[in-house]
C-alpha positions as CSV (number, residue, x, y, z in Angstrom):
1,M,0.2,-0.1,0.0
2,K,1.5,3.1,-1.2
3,T,2.0,5.5,1.9
4,T,0.5,8.8,1.9
5,L,2.1,11.9,3.2
6,T,0.3,15.1,4.3
7,L,1.8,18.5,4.1
8,N,1.5,19.0,8.1
9,Q,3.2,15.5,8.4
10,H,6.3,16.9,6.1
11,I,6.5,20.5,7.8
12,Y,6.9,18.5,11.1
13,L,9.0,15.6,10.0
14,D,11.4,18.8,8.5
15,Q,10.7,20.4,12.0
16,K,12.7,17.3,13.9
17,N,15.6,18.3,11.7
18,H,15.8,22.1,13.9
19,P,16.1,21.0,17.6
20,Q,16.4,24.1,18.2
21,G,13.2,25.4,16.5
22,T,10.5,26.3,18.4
23,G,7.5,25.2,16.1
24,V,6.3,28.4,15.2
25,F,7.8,28.4,11.8
26,S,5.8,24.6,11.2
27,E,2.6,26.9,12.6
28,I,2.6,29.5,10.4
29,L,3.0,27.1,6.9
30,S,0.5,25.0,8.4
31,E,-1.6,28.6,8.8
32,I,-1.2,29.3,5.1
33,A,-2.1,26.2,4.0
34,L,-5.4,26.5,6.0
35,V,-5.8,29.6,4.2
36,G,-5.3,27.8,0.9
37,K,-8.2,25.0,1.4
38,I,-10.8,28.1,2.5
39,I,-9.8,30.2,-0.6
40,S,-10.1,27.0,-2.8
41,R,-13.4,26.0,-1.5
42,E,-14.7,29.5,-2.5
43,V,-12.7,29.7,-6.1
44,N,-14.5,26.1,-6.7
45,K,-17.8,27.3,-6.0
46,A,-17.8,30.9,-7.1
47,G,-20.7,30.7,-9.7
48,I,-22.9,29.1,-7.6
49,A,-22.3,31.5,-4.7
50,E,-22.5,34.6,-6.8
51,I,-19.0,35.9,-5.9
52,Y,-17.6,36.3,-9.1
53,G,-17.2,39.6,-10.6
54,L,-15.8,43.2,-9.4
55,T,-16.1,44.8,-6.0
56,G,-16.1,48.7,-7.8
57,D,-12.4,49.1,-6.1
58,V,-9.0,49.6,-7.3
59,N,-6.0,48.5,-5.3
60,T,-2.5,50.4,-5.0
61,S,-1.4,48.9,-8.4
62,G,-4.2,50.1,-9.8
63,D,-5.9,46.6,-10.7
64,E,-9.6,46.2,-10.3
65,V,-11.0,44.5,-7.4
66,Q,-12.6,41.1,-8.0
67,K,-14.9,40.0,-5.0
68,L,-12.9,36.5,-4.7
69,D,-9.8,38.8,-4.3
70,Q,-11.1,41.1,-1.4
71,F,-12.3,37.6,0.2
72,A,-8.9,36.0,-0.1
73,Q,-7.2,39.1,1.5
74,N,-9.7,38.7,4.6
75,T,-8.6,35.2,5.0
76,F,-5.2,35.5,5.2
77,V,-5.4,38.6,7.3
78,N,-8.0,36.9,9.8
79,I,-6.4,33.7,10.3
80,L,-2.4,34.9,9.9
81,G,-3.0,37.8,12.0
82,Y,-4.5,36.3,15.0
83,S,-2.2,33.1,15.7
84,G,0.8,35.6,17.8
85,N,3.3,34.1,15.1
86,L,3.8,37.3,12.9
87,C,4.9,41.1,13.7
88,A,3.3,42.5,10.4
89,M,2.1,41.7,7.0
90,A,2.2,43.5,3.8
91,S,-0.1,42.4,0.6
92,E,-0.4,43.4,-3.0
93,E,-3.8,44.5,-2.3
94,E,-2.8,47.0,0.5
95,E,-0.6,50.0,0.1
96,G,1.4,49.8,3.5
97,L,1.9,47.9,6.1
98,I,-0.7,45.5,7.8
99,P,0.0,45.8,11.5
100,I,-0.8,42.9,13.6
101,S,-4.1,43.9,15.7
102,A,-3.7,45.5,18.9
103,G,-3.5,43.4,22.2
104,K,-2.2,40.3,20.5
105,D,1.3,39.0,20.9
106,L,3.9,39.7,18.3
107,G,6.2,37.1,16.8
108,K,9.4,37.1,15.0
109,Y,8.4,36.9,11.3
110,V,6.8,38.8,8.9
111,L,4.6,37.4,5.7
112,I,4.5,39.2,2.5
113,F,1.7,37.9,0.1
114,D,-0.6,38.1,-2.9
115,P,-3.5,36.7,-1.7
116,L,-4.7,35.9,-5.3
117,D,-2.9,36.3,-8.0
118,G,-4.6,36.3,-11.9
119,S,-7.8,37.0,-10.7
120,S,-8.3,39.1,-13.9
121,N,-8.9,35.2,-15.4
122,I,-11.7,34.4,-12.5
123,D,-14.4,34.7,-14.4
124,A,-12.9,32.8,-17.4
125,N,-12.1,29.8,-14.8
126,V,-8.4,30.1,-15.8
127,S,-6.0,28.6,-12.9
128,I,-5.3,31.3,-10.3
129,G,-3.3,31.3,-7.0
130,S,-1.9,32.7,-3.9
131,I,1.8,33.5,-3.6
132,F,3.5,34.2,0.0
133,S,6.9,34.8,1.5
134,L,8.2,34.4,5.1
135,Y,11.0,36.2,6.6
136,K,12.0,36.7,9.8
137,R,12.0,40.1,11.7
138,V,15.3,41.7,11.5
139,T,14.1,44.5,14.8
140,E,14.3,43.3,18.1
141,A,10.6,43.4,19.6
142,G,7.1,45.8,19.2
143,P,5.2,46.1,16.3
144,G,6.7,45.0,13.2
145,T,8.4,47.6,10.5
146,L,8.9,48.6,7.1
147,A,12.5,47.6,7.9
148,D,11.6,44.2,8.8
149,L,9.2,43.6,5.6
150,L,11.8,45.5,3.3
151,Q,14.3,42.9,3.1
152,P,16.2,40.8,0.0
153,G,14.7,37.9,-1.4
154,Y,17.9,35.9,-0.6
155,K,16.6,36.2,3.4
156,Q,13.4,34.3,2.8
157,A,12.9,31.6,5.5
158,A,10.2,30.2,3.1
159,A,8.6,31.2,0.0
160,G,5.7,29.0,-2.1
161,Y,2.4,29.7,-4.2
162,I,-0.9,27.6,-4.0
163,V,-2.8,26.8,-7.4
164,Y,-6.4,26.8,-7.8
165,G,-6.8,24.7,-10.9
166,A,-8.0,21.2,-11.8
167,S,-6.4,20.5,-8.3
168,T,-5.4,22.6,-5.8
169,M,-1.6,22.1,-5.2
170,F,0.7,23.5,-2.1
171,V,4.2,24.1,-3.5
172,Y,6.9,25.7,-1.5
173,T,10.3,25.8,-0.5
174,A,12.3,26.2,3.1
175,G,15.4,26.5,1.5
176,L,16.2,22.5,1.2
177,G,14.4,21.8,-1.9
178,V,11.0,22.4,-3.3
179,Y,7.8,20.3,-2.7
180,G,4.5,20.1,-4.1
181,F,1.2,19.2,-2.1
182,T,-2.5,18.2,-4.1
183,L,-5.4,18.6,-1.8
184,D,-7.4,15.3,-1.6
185,P,-10.9,16.8,-1.1
186,S,-12.0,13.8,0.1
187,I,-9.6,13.8,3.3
188,G,-9.5,17.2,3.0
189,E,-5.9,17.6,3.5
190,F,-2.5,18.2,1.2
191,V,-0.9,15.0,0.3
192,L,2.9,14.5,-1.3
193,T,2.7,14.2,-4.9
194,H,5.4,15.7,-6.3
195,K,9.0,15.4,-3.9
196,N,12.3,17.5,-4.3
197,I,10.9,18.9,-7.5
198,K,14.3,19.9,-10.2
199,L,13.9,21.8,-13.3
200,P,14.3,19.5,-16.3
201,A,17.3,20.5,-18.3
202,V,16.0,21.2,-21.6
203,N,14.2,24.1,-22.3
204,K,11.2,23.3,-24.5
205,N,8.6,26.4,-23.8
206,Y,9.1,29.8,-23.3
207,S,6.1,32.2,-21.8
208,V,5.5,35.6,-22.6
209,N,2.9,37.8,-23.3
210,E,3.9,39.0,-27.1
211,R,1.4,42.0,-27.1
212,D,4.0,44.1,-26.0
213,Y,6.7,42.8,-28.4
214,Y,7.7,46.6,-30.0
215,S,7.9,48.1,-26.6
216,W,11.0,45.1,-25.3
217,P,14.5,45.9,-25.1
218,E,16.2,44.9,-28.3
219,G,18.1,41.7,-26.6
220,V,14.9,40.4,-25.6
221,K,13.2,40.7,-29.2
222,T,16.7,39.2,-30.4
223,Y,16.3,36.3,-27.8
224,I,12.4,35.6,-28.9
225,E,13.4,35.7,-32.6
226,D,16.4,32.9,-32.0
227,L,14.2,30.6,-30.3
228,K,11.5,30.6,-33.2
229,K,14.2,30.5,-35.8
230,E,15.3,26.8,-33.9
231,G,11.8,26.0,-33.9
232,K,12.4,23.4,-30.9
233,V,10.5,25.8,-28.3
234,A,7.1,25.9,-27.9
235,A,5.2,29.2,-27.1
236,R,3.1,29.2,-24.0
237,Y,1.3,31.7,-21.9
238,I,-1.4,31.4,-19.7
239,G,-1.8,35.3,-18.2
240,S,-1.8,34.2,-14.7
241,L,1.3,33.9,-12.9
242,V,0.9,31.5,-10.7
243,A,0.1,28.9,-13.8
244,D,2.5,30.1,-16.2
245,I,5.3,29.3,-13.1
246,H,3.9,26.4,-12.2
247,R,3.9,24.7,-15.7
248,T,7.5,26.7,-16.2
249,L,8.6,24.5,-13.0
250,L,7.6,21.3,-13.9
251,Y,8.3,21.4,-17.9
252,G,10.9,23.1,-18.0
253,G,11.5,26.3,-20.1
254,I,11.8,30.6,-19.2
255,F,8.7,32.5,-18.3
256,M,9.4,36.8,-19.0
257,Y,7.9,39.3,-17.8
258,P,10.4,42.2,-19.8
259,A,10.3,45.6,-19.1
260,T,8.7,48.0,-22.1
261,N,9.2,51.5,-23.0
262,K,6.1,52.5,-21.0
263,K,7.0,50.8,-18.0
264,P,10.7,50.6,-17.7
265,E,10.7,49.6,-14.0
266,G,8.7,46.3,-15.0
267,K,5.2,45.4,-14.0
268,L,5.4,42.5,-11.6
269,R,5.9,43.4,-8.1
270,L,9.0,42.3,-6.4
271,L,8.3,41.4,-2.8
272,Y,5.0,39.9,-3.5
273,E,6.0,37.9,-6.8
274,G,9.5,38.0,-7.9
275,N,11.0,37.1,-5.0
276,A,8.7,34.2,-4.0
277,M,9.0,32.7,-7.4
278,A,12.9,33.5,-7.3
279,M,13.4,31.5,-4.4
280,L,11.2,28.5,-5.8
281,M,12.9,28.2,-9.4
282,T,16.5,28.7,-7.7
283,Q,16.0,25.8,-5.4
284,A,14.5,23.7,-8.1
285,G,18.3,24.2,-10.4
286,G,17.1,27.3,-11.9
287,A,17.8,31.0,-11.9
288,A,15.7,34.1,-11.7
289,S,17.0,37.8,-13.1
290,N,15.7,41.4,-13.7
291,G,18.2,41.2,-16.7
292,Q,21.3,42.7,-15.0
293,K,20.9,41.1,-11.4
294,N,19.8,38.1,-9.4
295,I,16.4,38.6,-8.7
296,L,17.1,37.4,-4.9
297,E,20.1,40.0,-4.5
298,I,17.6,43.2,-5.1
299,E,17.5,45.2,-2.1
300,P,14.2,46.8,-2.2
301,T,13.4,50.2,-1.5
302,E,9.7,49.8,-1.1
303,L,6.6,47.7,-1.0
304,H,5.2,47.7,-4.5
305,Q,8.4,48.0,-5.8
306,R,8.3,46.5,-9.6
307,T,10.7,44.3,-11.6
308,P,11.1,43.0,-14.8
309,L,11.3,39.2,-15.0
310,Y,13.0,36.2,-16.8
311,I,12.8,33.0,-14.6
312,G,13.2,29.2,-15.7
313,N,16.3,27.4,-16.9
314,Q,19.5,28.9,-15.9
315,N,20.9,28.2,-19.5
316,E,18.1,30.7,-20.7
317,V,18.2,33.3,-18.1
318,K,22.0,33.2,-18.7
319,K,21.6,34.2,-22.6
320,I,19.0,36.8,-21.8
321,K,21.3,38.6,-19.2
322,Q,23.7,38.4,-22.2
323,L,21.5,40.1,-24.8
324,L,20.7,42.6,-22.4
325,Q,23.9,43.8,-21.5
């Protein structure tokens, strides 16, 4: 009989490798998994429950807020903000730091998250997801500050995403490999289905929105044209970052969101999207760059800082960097 290992079991088995640990780190990951289960439930019944559509609000990034965006945001804050394990949070949906409620215990970690990435695809029933980064605070005590949140990606204690698609998957790394867990609705648990994920060595796919082709840097255009001339790599683009990265992680290739003439700083958020995906891809044997520098080495200066992103197989990311330089 095949042994079933749940996410919680995996987390606590890993905790045994850190005898100095207090269990707080494990609790936070388990709480994020609970958030994923709740959001998955709502995503799966969204049409029936009539929670598709817009709220009428616009978030700090200029995107229209979906009803499920708001639900996911509230779920993260309500569950993670009351456990006493965090001292602050930051969300792609909020302009500033999210303080922990007054009167609550303050922990030694901060959580940065995008509650529902790809929400513009919700009504079309395309895979979407949640993204998270976990850091140890740098301040000694008291309420968390911007200094606790504005840390480079290489300092992440853990990072991951939850993809809501044909099945719901929880994919994360704590710096010792990448593991994927699929939600089994019959038992209500995430079970290990992808052990120690490694990026395939061969580049079979490239993923980019070619709408902005004429606004890209010349190096990116050259790279794409070379791929097309070779005729060995297929274009695959979903338009949902979590789904595109998930496919790249499992099948190999490269995902790109270049700078453009209109947005030379890039579109994706460094803290909410870039750092988490870069840690995952690096742990799986890949690489991530803004075209000049390793994403994980960028020192953030603001919560909603944007960045170009080239992420996937090491050789492909290296080619992009050479062409851009």
